[in-house]
N, C-alpha and C positions, 0 to 999 in steps of 0.2 A: 701084227695087224696092220692093214693098209689104211691110208687116210681116206675119209669118205668124201671130202671136198676136193674135186679136181677142177680147178677154175678154167673156164673157157670164155673168152670175150664175146664170141658170137652167141653162144648159148645164153649168156647173161643178158645181152641186149635183146635177144629174141623173146626172152621170158619176161624181163622186167623193164624193157625199153619204153621210151616215150610213145612211139607209134602203137605199140601193143596196148599200153595203158589207155590211149585215146580211142581205141576201137570199141571197148565194152562200156556199158553204163557204170559199172562198179569201178572200172579203171579210171574213168573220168572223175568219179567221186574221190578217188585216191589223190588225183592231181589237184582237185579243188581244196581238199583238206591240207595238202602239203603247201599249196600257195598261201592259204589262210594262216597256216602256222608260221610261214616265213622261211621255209626250208631253202638253203642255198642251192641245193641240187634237187630238182623235182624227181628225176629218175636217174638211173645209172648211165643212160646213154646221152642224156641232155647236155652234160658238161664235159667238154674236152680240155684237158690240162687245167 
């Protein structure tokens, strides 16, 4: 059986990235919640190294 998760950096950023989150109302809510919770990384694309 093959693995179901085939990681791609571009796909990850395009789906869960900061710019994508900021476009929709629900995405903005996600950012607000994560800021309020004190997450170190808000999204997958926001933090480099």
